[in-house]
BAFI-3210 file (N, C-alpha, C; in Angstrom, 3 decimals, decimal comma, padded with zeros to 6 digits):
// residues 326
n [1|2|3|4|5|6|7|8|9|10|11|12|13|14|15|16|17|18|19|20|21|22|23|24|25|26|27|28|29|30|31|32|33|34|35|36|37|38|39|40|41|42|43|44|45|46|47|48|49|50|51|52|53|54|55|56|57|58|59|60|61|62|63|64|65|66|67|68|69|70|71|72|73|74|75|76|77|78|79|80|81|82|83|84|85|86|87|88|89|90|91|92|93|94|95|96|97|98|99|100|101|102|103|104|105|106|107|108|109|110|111|112|113|114|115|116|117|118|119|120|121|122|123|124|125|126|127|128|129|130|131|132|133|134|135|136|137|138|139|140|141|142|143|144|145|146|147|148|149|150|151|152|153|154|155|156|157|158|159|160|161|162|163|164|165|166|167|168|169|170|171|172|173|174|175|176|177|178|179|180|181|182|183|184|185|186|187|188|189|190|191|192|193|194|195|196|197|198|199|200|201|202|203|204|205|206|207|208|209|210|211|212|213|214|215|216|217|218|219|220|221|222|223|224|225|226|227|228|229|230|231|232|233|234|235|236|237|238|239|240|241|242|243|244|245|246|247|248|249|250|251|252|253|254|255|256|257|258|259|260|261|262|263|264|265|266|267|268|269|270|271|272|273|274|275|276|277|278|279|280|281|282|283|284|285|286|287|288|289|290|291|292|293|294|295|296|297|298|299|300|301|302|303|304|305|306|307|308|309|310|311|312|313|314|315|316|317|318|319|320|321|322|323|324|325|326]
n.u [010,597|008,322|005,295|002,070|-001,133|-002,794|-001,937|-003,018|-005,718|-005,995|-005,032|-002,391|001,143|003,194|003,311|002,736|001,387|000,208|-000,396|-003,504|-003,225|-004,661|-003,647|-001,317|-001,210|-001,506|-002,723|-000,577|001,223|-000,272|-000,740|001,892|002,726|000,916|001,540|004,046|003,539|002,462|-000,229|-001,707|-003,170|-005,592|-006,041|-009,044|-010,436|-010,916|-011,691|-013,739|-016,991|-017,634|-015,169|-014,093|-014,845|-013,360|-010,719|-010,473|-010,857|-008,575|-006,570|-007,080|-006,371|-003,652|-002,827|-003,405|-003,663|-004,829|-006,209|-006,880|-009,312|-009,468|-011,223|-011,865|-013,888|-015,338|-015,591|-016,618|-018,474|-021,677|-022,260|-019,750|-018,867|-020,813|-020,183|-017,664|-018,115|-019,789|-018,021|-016,856|-014,336|-011,475|-010,657|-012,081|-011,137|-010,918|-011,046|-011,062|-013,795|-016,787|-018,205|-020,910|-021,401|-022,626|-020,959|-021,366|-023,451|-022,270|-019,985|-021,297|-022,497|-020,189|-019,255|-021,348|-020,835|-018,731|-016,287|-013,454|-013,069|-011,072|-009,914|-008,619|-007,290|-006,472|-006,733|-007,622|-010,347|-011,529|-010,646|-011,978|-014,571|-014,607|-014,121|-016,435|-018,236|-017,707|-015,269|-012,673|-009,931|-007,800|-006,063|-003,522|-002,643|000,127|001,327|003,625|003,451|002,996|000,842|-002,567|-003,018|-003,268|-002,510|-000,933|002,011|003,344|004,674|003,340|000,519|000,036|000,463|-001,524|-003,896|-003,773|-004,078|-006,648|-008,439|-008,366|-008,880|-009,048|-007,114|-004,286|-002,684|000,325|000,949|002,655|005,599|007,121|009,526|011,354|012,837|013,436|011,432|009,172|009,814|009,821|007,143|005,885|006,865|005,507|002,994|001,550|000,344|001,430|002,449|001,517|002,447|003,187|004,728|007,188|006,533|005,931|008,285|009,084|009,558|007,121|005,422|003,049|003,907|005,391|008,700|010,322|009,095|009,475|012,223|012,309|011,405|013,602|015,463|014,585|015,107|013,429|013,160|012,286|009,566|006,188|003,259|000,329|-002,374|-002,355|-002,153|-004,760|-006,418|-005,743|-006,788|-009,415|-010,659|-011,848|-010,773|-011,974|-010,843|-008,130|-004,682|-002,352|000,593|003,297|005,946|008,084|008,217|008,661|006,037|004,612|005,971|005,295|002,697|002,558|001,504|-000,097|-002,577|-005,147|-005,209|-004,752|-007,148|-008,820|-007,784|-008,080|-009,007|-007,126|-004,702|-005,107|-005,172|-002,529|-001,251|-002,124|-000,982|001,775|001,943|001,291|003,404|005,542|006,983|008,572|009,043|006,953|004,676|002,253|003,630|002,973|004,414|005,956|007,731|009,454|010,680|013,294|014,571|014,668|016,332|016,542|015,102|013,576|012,006|008,628|008,068|010,576|010,925|009,035|010,088|012,603|012,051|010,779|012,822|014,826|013,521|013,124|015,744|016,511|014,735|015,442|018,229|019,659|018,057|017,392|019,872|020,098|018,841|019,396|020,388|020,433]
n.v [029,332|026,720|026,266|025,161|024,299|023,540|025,109|027,598|026,937|026,179|028,444|028,768|029,226|027,368|023,977|022,166|020,166|019,696|016,627|015,564|014,364|012,611|012,435|013,776|016,417|019,934|023,119|025,118|023,812|023,533|026,256|027,104|025,716|026,738|029,486|029,373|029,100|026,740|024,325|024,035|021,438|020,453|017,655|016,439|014,249|012,970|014,977|016,605|017,873|020,391|021,533|022,018|024,531|026,289|025,484|026,040|028,782|029,474|028,782|030,694|032,942|032,727|032,633|034,094|032,755|030,154|027,060|023,664|021,241|017,919|014,856|011,475|009,568|007,190|007,008|009,348|011,797|013,205|015,530|016,633|017,091|018,927|021,015|021,731|022,531|024,667|026,624|027,247|026,307|026,837|024,540|021,355|018,360|014,833|011,254|007,646|006,629|004,754|002,155|002,538|005,191|008,428|010,249|012,285|013,858|014,759|016,148|018,078|019,551|020,605|022,232|024,061|025,367|026,860|025,632|024,058|020,695|018,035|014,799|011,731|008,879|005,450|003,753|003,332|003,020|004,169|006,768|007,544|007,352|009,475|011,622|011,550|012,274|014,893|015,897|018,305|018,101|015,327|013,112|010,950|008,169|006,300|003,088|003,380|005,354|006,617|005,564|004,890|003,029|001,819|-000,846|-000,508|000,788|004,157|004,769|003,310|003,624|006,382|007,545|006,004|006,896|009,593|009,385|008,330|010,203|012,438|015,799|016,594|017,820|016,190|015,241|013,873|011,321|009,591|008,289|010,535|012,881|014,805|017,134|015,575|013,664|015,282|016,267|013,875|013,130|015,168|014,557|012,227|013,082|014,326|017,314|018,327|017,658|015,774|015,581|013,615|012,070|013,461|015,971|015,295|015,219|017,897|021,170|022,283|020,149|018,128|015,811|013,770|014,476|012,152|010,536|011,970|011,703|008,993|008,852|009,951|008,013|005,804|003,689|003,373|000,823|-000,512|-000,386|-001,579|-003,140|-003,544|-004,744|-004,446|-001,995|-000,969|-003,038|-003,055|-000,626|-001,052|-000,403|-000,530|-000,185|000,563|-001,481|-000,857|-000,946|-000,412|001,395|000,988|001,579|-001,119|-002,048|-002,851|-003,043|-003,827|-006,210|-007,711|-008,547|-009,565|-012,094|-012,985|-011,894|-012,789|-013,227|-010,660|-009,419|-010,567|-009,475|-006,788|-004,395|-004,247|-004,099|-001,702|000,159|-000,011|000,886|003,549|004,555|004,302|006,017|008,503|008,822|008,949|006,694|005,266|002,686|001,143|002,233|003,012|003,754|005,358|005,636|006,475|004,780|006,658|007,713|006,963|008,892|011,111|013,293|015,356|017,891|020,380|023,689|023,783|025,502|025,800|023,271|023,267|025,275|024,172|021,721|022,606|024,156|022,216|020,544|022,324|022,864|020,365|020,061|022,219|022,175|019,564|017,495|018,483|018,261|015,645|015,221|015,013|017,524|016,906]
n.w [-010,061|-009,312|-010,829|-011,148|-012,692|-010,523|-008,480|-009,061|-008,850|-006,108|-005,025|-004,086|-003,598|-003,966|-005,153|-002,928|-000,427|002,835|004,331|005,688|008,382|011,020|013,686|013,386|012,678|013,418|014,572|014,520|012,731|010,359|009,744|009,382|007,068|005,188|005,323|004,223|001,610|000,697|000,992|003,959|005,870|008,130|010,082|011,131|011,863|014,275|015,906|018,281|017,480|018,541|018,911|016,453|015,080|016,679|016,213|013,472|013,504|014,935|013,113|011,145|012,514|012,497|009,889|006,687|004,435|002,116|003,400|004,448|005,670|006,887|006,527|007,531|005,872|006,310|008,994|009,803|011,590|011,199|012,576|012,964|010,329|009,538|011,309|010,387|007,680|008,086|008,790|006,439|005,116|002,990|001,593|001,440|002,452|001,967|002,580|002,209|002,014|002,683|000,642|000,299|000,768|-000,094|-002,130|-003,980|-002,957|-000,585|-001,522|-002,965|-000,905|000,252|-001,824|-001,932|000,408|-000,328|-000,521|-002,016|-003,173|-002,200|-002,753|-001,595|-003,159|-003,668|-005,739|-009,204|-009,656|-007,367|-007,624|-009,966|-009,040|-007,213|-008,950|-010,547|-008,634|-008,286|-007,318|-006,971|-006,913|-007,124|-005,041|-005,568|-003,977|-003,008|-001,846|-000,392|001,481|004,874|007,593|006,769|003,922|000,498|-001,783|-004,042|-005,571|-005,812|-008,234|-010,175|-009,684|-009,719|-012,446|-013,671|-012,459|-013,173|-015,970|-016,021|-014,862|-016,419|-017,106|-014,467|-011,827|-010,345|-007,363|-006,034|-003,623|-001,032|-000,154|-000,739|000,069|-000,501|-002,906|-005,134|-005,142|-005,630|-008,202|-009,639|-009,344|-010,783|-013,297|-013,777|-014,217|-012,219|-010,554|-008,329|-004,911|-002,054|001,272|004,147|006,225|006,099|007,137|009,722|011,071|011,951|013,390|014,140|014,288|016,076|017,258|019,830|020,976|021,050|019,178|016,858|016,684|016,234|013,624|012,312|012,972|011,593|008,768|006,733|005,658|007,820|008,066|007,788|006,352|008,142|010,243|012,901|014,569|014,168|015,030|017,732|018,475|018,107|015,710|012,495|009,231|005,924|003,577|003,908|004,889|007,571|007,380|009,356|011,706|012,406|015,450|018,975|019,844|017,515|016,933|019,154|018,692|016,144|014,042|016,012|015,906|016,334|019,091|019,951|019,251|021,149|023,430|023,224|024,710|026,816|025,364|023,991|026,080|026,972|024,692|024,505|026,850|026,289|024,100|025,215|026,965|025,298|024,540|022,202|021,246|022,041|021,025|018,438|015,524|012,795|010,017|006,843|004,123|003,173|005,363|005,500|004,056|005,577|007,674|009,471|011,661|010,805|010,533|009,367|007,231|006,098|005,013|002,923|001,210|000,689|-000,637|-002,974|-004,098|-004,531|-006,372|-008,492|-009,257|-010,235|-012,411|-014,030|-014,346|-014,131|-015,403|-018,064|-019,305|-019,909|-022,227|-025,591|-027,911|-030,524]
ca.u [009,539|007,458|003,898|001,204|-002,526|-003,417|-001,567|-004,041|-006,994|-005,968|-004,515|-001,153|002,346|003,975|002,453|003,048|000,236|000,360|-001,400|-004,380|-003,060|-005,515|-002,869|-000,019|-001,281|-001,892|-002,944|000,689|001,806|-001,091|-000,478|003,268|002,783|000,187|002,313|005,208|003,099|001,800|-001,577|-001,782|-004,434|-005,783|-006,776|-010,038|-011,257|-011,280|-011,916|-015,143|-017,630|-017,608|-013,810|-013,721|-014,847|-012,272|-009,462|-010,458|-010,637|-007,166|-005,780|-007,272|-005,619|-002,222|-002,509|-004,451|-003,545|-005,766|-005,921|-007,915|-009,622|-009,522|-012,054|-011,895|-015,333|-015,996|-015,755|-016,944|-019,766|-022,367|-022,148|-018,414|-018,857|-021,631|-019,438|-016,569|-018,631|-020,351|-016,908|-016,463|-012,895|-011,147|-010,581|-012,644|-010,375|-011,500|-010,495|-011,545|-015,252|-017,396|-018,759|-022,303|-021,543|-022,985|-019,951|-021,882|-024,203|-021,326|-019,175|-022,186|-022,607|-018,928|-019,232|-022,307|-020,191|-017,639|-015,034|-013,000|-013,047|-009,903|-010,193|-007,483|-007,642|-005,349|-007,044|-008,241|-011,797|-011,912|-010,405|-013,069|-015,756|-014,508|-014,275|-017,845|-018,970|-017,446|-014,029|-011,895|-008,551|-007,626|-004,750|-003,191|-001,813|000,840|001,447|004,842|003,150|002,723|-000,566|-003,442|-002,705|-003,655|-001,498|-000,162|003,047|003,120|005,196|002,335|-000,851|-000,065|000,133|-002,789|-004,971|-003,680|-004,690|-008,064|-009,307|-008,334|-008,575|-009,031|-005,728|-003,896|-001,508|000,943|001,201|003,246|007,022|007,759|010,085|012,305|012,598|013,477|010,104|008,276|010,147|009,364|005,688|005,532|007,171|004,487|001,728|000,928|000,523|002,002|002,654|001,021|003,430|002,802|005,833|008,213|006,087|005,909|009,591|009,306|009,452|005,720|004,679|002,594|004,425|006,350|010,076|010,830|008,539|010,191|013,527|012,093|011,353|014,992|016,186|014,095|015,731|012,379|013,006|011,704|008,120|005,458|001,808|-000,211|-003,645|-002,193|-002,594|-006,210|-007,025|-005,541|-007,667|-010,798|-011,128|-011,676|-010,787|-012,488|-009,891|-006,824|-003,702|-001,585|002,054|003,784|007,301|008,100|008,870|008,302|004,577|004,222|006,560|004,597|001,420|002,645|001,186|-001,012|-003,676|-006,337|-005,151|-004,886|-008,580|-009,405|-007,238|-008,048|-009,035|-005,833|-003,677|-005,375|-004,749|-001,067|-000,856|-002,361|000,021|003,060|001,867|001,324|004,719|006,584|007,775|008,438|009,102|005,689|003,586|001,992|004,279|002,512|005,311|006,150|009,053|010,306|011,414|014,707|015,095|014,490|017,503|016,597|013,812|013,559|010,694|007,828|008,241|011,850|010,709|008,356|011,036|013,677|011,567|010,549|014,128|015,479|012,833|013,378|017,116|016,503|014,015|016,100|019,643|020,125|017,275|017,538|021,162|019,985|018,178|020,305|019,871|020,342]
ca.v [028,823|025,722|026,689|024,282|024,762|023,328|026,260|028,616|026,453|026,227|029,764|028,591|029,613|026,164|022,785|021,307|020,068|018,928|015,593|015,804|013,242|012,861|012,685|014,333|017,823|020,865|024,473|025,753|023,167|023,916|027,655|027,236|025,261|027,716|030,729|029,161|029,048|025,487|024,213|023,304|020,717|019,988|016,409|016,612|013,041|012,597|016,198|016,829|018,883|021,715|022,061|022,316|025,977|026,936|025,194|026,773|030,190|029,618|028,786|031,985|033,945|032,539|032,773|034,583|031,930|029,025|025,852|022,656|020,333|016,572|013,854|010,069|009,544|005,995|007,165|010,758|012,098|014,278|016,767|017,191|017,615|020,149|022,062|022,181|023,246|025,939|027,581|027,520|026,186|026,927|023,197|020,232|017,189|013,610|009,978|006,403|006,528|003,442|001,972|002,967|006,610|009,277|011,294|013,412|014,726|015,388|017,132|019,181|020,371|021,338|023,294|025,084|026,127|027,626|024,882|023,116|019,328|017,225|013,435|010,823|007,555|004,554|002,929|004,055|002,989|005,137|008,094|007,820|007,583|010,838|012,566|011,555|012,940|016,324|016,318|019,289|017,622|013,941|012,759|009,560|007,730|005,042|002,283|003,732|006,353|006,178|005,542|003,959|003,038|000,662|-001,862|-000,231|001,804|005,440|004,771|002,743|004,113|007,811|007,807|005,364|007,799|010,784|009,056|008,010|011,323|013,463|017,192|016,841|017,814|015,099|015,371|012,595|011,103|008,290|008,120|011,778|013,605|015,829|017,674|014,511|013,075|016,211|016,277|012,609|013,181|016,039|013,822|011,189|013,699|015,031|018,766|018,681|016,532|015,810|014,921|013,374|011,714|014,521|017,044|014,828|015,555|019,341|021,840|022,557|018,895|017,860|014,545|013,763|014,504|010,793|010,008|012,652|011,063|007,671|009,056|010,104|006,749|004,802|003,644|003,101|-000,625|-001,055|-000,181|-002,722|-003,046|-004,378|-004,371|-004,481|-000,761|-000,813|-004,036|-002,600|000,524|-001,444|000,430|-001,232|000,697|-000,122|-001,786|-000,234|-001,447|000,669|001,276|001,332|001,134|-002,430|-001,898|-003,886|-003,170|-004,639|-007,546|-008,437|-009,086|-010,107|-013,514|-013,275|-010,939|-013,396|-012,985|-009,217|-009,104|-010,986|-008,660|-005,444|-003,299|-004,206|-003,627|-000,301|000,943|000,016|001,719|004,935|004,912|004,480|007,209|009,694|008,921|009,067|005,461|004,987|001,264|000,498|003,017|002,786|004,818|005,211|006,428|005,915|004,314|007,815|008,075|006,757|010,097|012,237|013,285|016,535|018,371|021,830|024,311|023,303|026,413|025,476|022,072|023,662|025,985|023,258|020,757|023,307|024,542|020,999|020,089|023,294|022,650|019,147|020,272|023,228|021,945|018,191|016,693|018,909|017,818|014,248|015,180|015,458|018,551|016,339]
ca.w [-009,198|-009,933|-010,756|-011,928|-012,620|-009,217|-007,646|-009,313|-008,322|-004,648|-004,660|-003,324|-004,342|-004,260|-005,245|-001,782|000,463|004,074|004,495|006,837|009,309|012,179|014,898|013,048|012,318|014,479|014,053|014,125|011,559|009,214|009,440|008,894|005,675|004,365|005,275|003,369|000,223|000,395|001,548|005,211|006,034|009,502|010,238|012,190|011,870|015,640|016,677|018,632|016,631|019,160|018,863|015,069|014,790|017,410|015,520|012,212|013,847|015,328|011,879|010,483|013,266|012,250|008,469|005,793|003,242|002,073|004,185|004,310|006,776|006,322|007,191|007,151|005,696|006,834|010,437|010,062|012,188|010,496|013,354|012,725|008,961|009,563|012,008|009,521|006,510|008,542|008,852|005,060|004,874|001,567|001,006|002,181|002,031|002,508|002,113|002,802|002,109|002,511|-000,696|000,247|001,073|-001,228|-002,268|-004,755|-002,052|000,340|-002,243|-003,278|000,302|000,403|-002,834|-001,504|001,482|-000,909|-000,390|-003,022|-002,636|-002,504|-002,311|-001,737|-003,664|-003,916|-006,904|-010,306|-009,472|-006,341|-008,194|-010,886|-008,202|-006,683|-010,064|-010,919|-007,557|-008,350|-006,662|-007,726|-006,927|-006,701|-004,515|-005,871|-002,856|-003,141|-000,637|000,354|002,492|006,233|007,939|006,072|002,495|-000,286|-002,088|-005,245|-005,391|-006,483|-009,596|-011,072|-009,499|-010,038|-013,852|-013,998|-012,040|-014,028|-017,256|-015,865|-014,466|-017,455|-016,796|-013,021|-011,354|-009,447|-006,513|-005,691|-002,201|-000,726|-000,428|-001,174|001,206|-000,945|-004,234|-006,132|-005,192|-006,304|-009,633|-010,203|-009,401|-011,904|-014,525|-013,936|-014,554|-011,098|-010,534|-007,041|-004,014|-000,679|002,125|005,524|007,121|006,127|008,022|011,110|011,651|011,872|014,689|014,468|014,396|017,437|017,764|020,932|020,459|020,850|017,938|015,770|016,589|015,649|012,172|011,874|013,169|010,653|007,446|005,762|005,514|009,050|008,085|007,236|006,310|009,210|010,843|014,353|015,247|014,103|015,918|019,112|018,719|017,890|014,611|011,226|008,068|004,730|002,517|004,126|005,844|008,181|007,321|010,683|012,003|013,058|016,753|019,937|019,854|016,366|017,095|020,219|018,256|014,788|014,030|017,120|015,791|016,935|020,528|020,135|019,231|022,420|024,514|022,662|025,690|027,521|024,429|023,698|027,247|026,953|023,562|024,900|027,862|025,609|023,251|026,074|027,595|024,286|024,472|020,777|020,927|022,392|020,452|017,019|014,754|011,419|009,176|005,516|003,720|002,937|006,579|005,214|003,410|006,497|008,560|010,328|012,147|010,568|010,519|008,242|006,110|005,456|004,214|001,697|000,350|000,311|-001,623|-004,230|-004,654|-005,032|-007,579|-009,551|-009,739|-011,048|-013,658|-014,841|-014,564|-014,355|-016,349|-019,461|-019,844|-020,324|-023,517|-026,646|-028,802|-031,851]
c.u [008,692|006,005|003,080|-000,232|-003,186|-003,063|-002,592|-005,381|-007,062|-005,496|-003,315|000,039|003,154|003,063|002,792|001,868|000,602|-000,756|-002,202|-004,374|-003,787|-004,725|-001,564|-000,041|-001,712|-002,095|-001,621|001,314|001,041|-000,771|000,925|003,386|002,073|000,962|003,546|004,831|002,491|000,373|-001,502|-003,145|-004,510|-006,600|-007,742|-010,952|-011,729|-011,554|-013,394|-015,721|-017,525|-016,219|-013,437|-013,777|-013,712|-010,938|-009,375|-010,240|-009,184|-006,258|-005,878|-006,594|-004,131|-001,833|-003,708|-004,494|-004,551|-005,275|-007,054|-008,184|-009,875|-010,341|-011,757|-013,370|-016,016|-016,334|-016,221|-018,344|-020,389|-022,240|-020,803|-018,323|-019,656|-020,869|-018,320|-017,094|-019,261|-019,291|-016,336|-014,949|-012,599|-011,129|-011,184|-011,978|-010,943|-010,824|-011,256|-013,049|-015,685|-018,031|-020,175|-022,494|-021,774|-022,007|-020,495|-022,639|-023,269|-020,509|-020,025|-022,369|-021,343|-018,853|-020,205|-021,735|-019,029|-016,294|-014,728|-012,908|-011,815|-010,132|-009,001|-007,959|-006,382|-005,575|-007,679|-009,751|-012,258|-011,694|-011,531|-014,379|-015,770|-014,695|-015,743|-018,693|-018,687|-016,195|-013,248|-010,440|-008,552|-006,203|-004,533|-002,196|-001,196|001,048|002,695|004,568|002,927|001,239|-001,338|-003,331|-003,297|-002,443|-000,597|000,807|002,785|003,561|004,186|000,982|-001,002|-000,359|-001,166|-003,964|-004,965|-004,362|-006,203|-008,931|-009,222|-007,969|-008,564|-007,600|-005,484|-002,664|-000,989|001,173|001,775|004,700|007,756|008,234|011,046|011,979|012,654|012,107|009,101|008,541|009,657|007,844|005,226|005,782|006,123|003,095|001,010|001,177|001,085|002,092|002,046|001,956|002,893|004,006|006,878|007,811|005,923|007,205|009,905|009,112|008,000|004,874|004,269|003,120|005,364|007,765|010,668|010,322|009,179|011,569|013,407|011,980|012,767|015,762|015,770|014,860|014,703|012,114|012,327|010,222|007,442|003,970|001,218|-001,580|-003,530|-002,596|-004,106|-006,932|-006,914|-006,476|-009,144|-011,447|-010,833|-011,802|-011,272|-011,408|-008,505|-005,968|-002,958|-000,096|002,614|005,234|007,240|008,912|008,395|006,794|004,099|004,731|005,785|003,365|001,444|002,448|000,230|-002,185|-004,962|-006,382|-005,308|-006,363|-009,242|-008,973|-007,194|-008,103|-007,715|-004,740|-003,853|-004,925|-003,229|-000,558|-001,030|-001,321|001,370|003,066|001,989|002,703|005,851|007,497|007,637|008,395|007,792|004,463|003,373|002,546|003,950|003,313|005,559|007,571|010,005|010,962|012,913|015,373|015,115|015,582|017,575|015,183|013,790|012,161|009,950|007,985|009,539|011,716|010,057|009,346|012,133|013,232|011,375|011,871|014,868|014,841|013,103|014,775|017,196|015,877|014,727|017,516|019,999|019,362|017,398|018,848|021,120|019,351|019,097|019,631|019,712|019,175]
c.v [027,817|026,130|025,806|024,787|024,570|024,451|027,379|028,207|026,613|027,579|029,658|028,929|028,401|024,937|021,741|021,346|019,226|017,899|015,816|014,654|013,538|013,165|013,392|015,778|018,643|022,227|025,138|025,133|023,549|025,352|027,844|026,820|026,257|029,021|030,604|029,050|027,736|025,507|023,378|022,652|020,157|018,703|016,520|015,392|012,674|013,818|016,339|017,989|020,282|022,349|022,536|023,806|026,716|026,713|025,962|028,261|030,431|029,621|030,154|033,121|033,894|032,675|033,338|033,763|030,777|027,838|024,866|021,946|018,959|015,627|012,454|009,703|008,323|006,135|008,570|010,895|013,290|015,606|017,441|017,791|018,917|021,310|022,618|023,016|024,575|027,035|027,898|027,449|026,271|025,567|022,183|018,979|015,937|012,390|008,834|006,401|005,066|003,366|002,517|004,452|007,428|010,440|012,510|014,390|015,472|016,466|018,329|020,115|021,210|022,489|024,419|025,958|026,966|026,937|024,110|021,738|018,590|015,826|012,532|009,441|006,741|003,614|003,798|004,128|004,032|006,563|008,479|008,063|009,013|011,877|012,682|012,286|014,430|016,802|017,275|018,861|016,177|013,763|011,271|009,068|006,363|004,363|002,601|004,675|005,758|006,206|004,566|004,119|001,797|-000,180|-001,526|000,923|003,033|005,430|004,239|003,436|005,583|008,049|007,138|006,272|009,072|010,528|008,906|009,241|012,511|014,836|017,502|016,787|016,742|015,509|013,985|012,515|009,703|008,207|009,372|012,558|014,704|016,267|016,633|013,853|013,971|016,221|015,001|012,601|014,037|015,324|012,756|011,761|014,406|016,528|019,262|017,449|016,812|014,981|014,760|013,170|012,811|015,638|016,600|015,205|017,027|019,949|022,041|021,294|018,641|016,566|014,752|013,773|013,117|010,185|010,686|012,017|009,682|007,760|009,175|008,799|005,679|004,862|003,364|001,619|-001,241|-000,703|-001,378|-002,404|-004,029|-003,867|-004,198|-003,173|-000,591|-001,826|-003,579|-001,450|000,169|-000,699|-000,264|-000,247|-000,081|-000,300|-001,225|-001,064|-000,244|000,413|001,842|000,904|-000,170|-002,318|-003,006|-004,112|-004,065|-006,066|-008,379|-009,155|-009,696|-011,621|-013,929|-012,303|-011,481|-013,152|-011,500|-008,813|-009,462|-010,087|-007,179|-004,344|-003,137|-003,644|-002,146|000,597|001,073|000,917|003,193|005,416|005,179|005,740|008,474|009,912|009,074|007,870|004,906|003,506|000,549|001,262|002,613|003,968|004,618|006,145|005,704|005,453|005,473|008,327|007,891|007,931|011,301|012,196|014,508|016,938|019,895|022,401|023,856|024,197|026,158|024,246|022,426|024,312|025,054|022,308|021,428|023,688|023,341|020,532|021,022|023,113|021,407|019,401|021,245|022,849|020,511|017,478|017,176|018,435|016,378|014,113|015,780|016,488|018,027|015,415]
c.w [-009,965|-009,725|-011,681|-011,824|-011,262|-008,245|-007,819|-008,705|-006,807|-004,110|-003,719|-004,212|-004,790|-004,274|-004,174|-000,820|001,672|004,158|005,768|007,818|010,621|013,444|014,641|012,608|013,526|013,844|013,670|012,881|010,302|008,789|008,864|007,437|004,762|004,238|004,386|001,898|-000,201|000,913|002,818|005,348|007,444|009,508|011,406|012,296|013,272|016,526|017,020|017,833|017,223|019,130|017,467|014,743|015,489|016,702|014,210|012,463|014,219|014,105|011,210|011,232|012,945|010,785|007,722|004,506|003,273|002,911|003,954|005,622|006,177|007,188|006,660|007,071|006,289|008,316|010,812|010,643|011,454|011,245|013,127|011,327|008,897|010,200|011,134|008,361|006,886|008,584|007,468|004,838|003,387|000,870|001,968|001,633|002,689|001,905|002,759|003,067|002,022|001,126|-000,805|000,546|-000,201|-001,327|-003,010|-003,849|-001,108|-000,349|-002,656|-002,095|000,495|-000,592|-002,472|-000,391|000,963|-000,841|-001,664|-002,374|-003,136|-001,941|-002,593|-002,161|-003,923|-005,072|-007,979|-010,105|-008,455|-006,837|-009,148|-010,134|-007,683|-007,783|-010,453|-009,880|-007,497|-007,642|-007,560|-007,884|-006,442|-006,182|-004,777|-004,832|-003,115|-001,802|000,182|001,513|003,868|006,523|007,080|004,568|001,829|-000,628|-003,266|-005,020|-006,247|-007,938|-010,598|-010,925|-009,884|-011,515|-014,291|-013,636|-012,871|-015,366|-017,137|-015,638|-015,411|-016,956|-015,299|-012,511|-010,309|-008,654|-006,193|-004,192|-002,018|-001,128|-000,853|000,036|000,789|-002,361|-005,326|-006,274|-005,893|-007,801|-010,308|-010,354|-010,569|-013,234|-014,814|-014,161|-013,425|-011,229|-009,210|-006,169|-002,652|000,174|003,544|006,427|007,222|007,080|009,471|011,827|011,389|013,255|015,106|014,632|015,841|018,021|018,944|020,353|020,224|019,548|016,730|015,578|015,966|014,129|011,629|011,965|012,171|009,333|006,352|005,551|006,725|009,190|007,434|007,194|007,307|009,646|012,357|015,034|015,257|014,989|017,367|019,458|018,548|016,757|013,281|010,075|006,841|003,655|002,694|005,067|006,410|007,984|008,614|010,831|012,785|014,350|017,690|019,994|018,713|016,525|018,110|019,695|016,862|014,817|015,125|017,103|016,416|018,441|020,830|020,131|020,564|023,571|024,126|023,720|026,441|026,626|024,122|024,845|027,273|025,833|023,891|025,898|027,218|024,758|024,087|026,671|026,586|024,210|023,056|020,457|021,213|021,894|018,998|016,236|013,280|010,514|007,862|005,251|003,478|004,205|006,381|004,520|004,339|007,569|009,474|010,729|012,005|010,765|009,269|007,015|005,361|004,571|002,882|000,729|-000,160|-000,796|-002,977|-004,882|-005,242|-006,332|-008,756|-010,133|-010,625|-012,411|-014,588|-015,246|-014,965|-015,460|-017,795|-020,109|-020,320|-021,696|-024,574|-027,531|-030,221|-031,976]
res [m|i|h|t|p|v|c|d|l|l|q|i|r|h|p|i|v|l|g|g|m|a|g|g|t|s|v|p|l|v|a|a|v|s|n|a|g|g|l|g|t|l|g|i|a|r|t|p|a|e|q|i|p|k|d|i|a|a|i|r|e|m|t|t|r|p|f|g|v|n|f|l|l|f|d|a|r|e|s|a|i|d|a|a|l|k|e|r|p|p|v|f|s|a|a|w|a|r|a|d|q|d|l|r|a|l|f|g|r|a|h|e|a|g|s|l|v|m|y|m|a|g|t|v|a|e|a|l|r|a|k|a|a|g|a|d|v|i|v|a|q|g|t|e|g|g|g|h|v|g|w|m|a|s|m|a|v|l|p|m|i|v|d|a|v|g|s|t|p|v|l|a|a|g|g|i|a|d|g|r|g|l|a|a|a|l|a|l|g|a|q|g|a|l|l|g|t|r|f|l|a|t|k|e|s|p|l|h|p|n|f|k|q|a|v|l|d|s|d|g|h|d|t|m|l|t|e|i|p|d|i|a|r|g|n|v|w|p|g|a|m|a|r|s|r|r|n|a|f|i|e|r|w|a|g|r|e|w|e|l|r|a|r|q|p|e|a|f|a|a|l|q|k|a|s|a|a|g|v|a|d|n|a|a|l|l|i|g|q|d|a|g|l|i|h|d|i|p|a|a|g|e|i|v|e|r|i|v|s|e|a|e|a|l|l|k|d|r|l|p|k|l|v|s|a|g]
***
């Protein structure tokens, strides 16, 4: 079994964390990952404050294991943060803070509620900001991941952040979908991995079946960094681009972002309609390059066990043979 110090800190059996994707997580998915020995994380960035206690209670009904809740800080409402911290979640996870937000005060509130703080960063500077504010775990996110990402790839940014934050444990995110990715992350200094796209294609995922199939159909090369989904939604992220599958929706507006801004309400209505109907070609599919490694839709617990088993086999069997005894 692979066991790292972050497992002791988070009180989990396996160093696998479910990314707190706002539209890609659900109570059953969170509970399934936690019950399998990882850390399930519920994305509640867009959840009404009055619903948050109900969702946290539902998670606790389905698992006795640790879990987290995740906020997008630039867009977070104080009422929602208050509602979450009042429930004392084991882990308070966050990302994408504005430059003027007081992370130290926020993380202090989380610690007072008895929560560990996990913060996602795509640059060394942001990781150091989070460490100085008191984050217990840093997630180093590479641009290969789906959804909102920065510009540097995991192979470079992960060891840079590991070196920068010293004793603070680091999880790797971006482009990891199997045991090879976990083993590579551990070799680069991470203590575990946070996965998003891989868990979208699971039985417990809340995605429409057509969208899960779109993950399987993707070869990873058909994703791109773009502002189009955010422009259509009328939502500006601080310093982020969205990695999305290049489908008809993206093609329609690529190079015409200026017109999309002028027609935003119309485009947003069409996007919502396609999402509700499961029309994958006309929806915003925020998936990572690691979609090219995903070929099935198993239970989330099976994914956790599979990734850990694959990584353990690599670390115990294949990699040691590459090192000469002489």
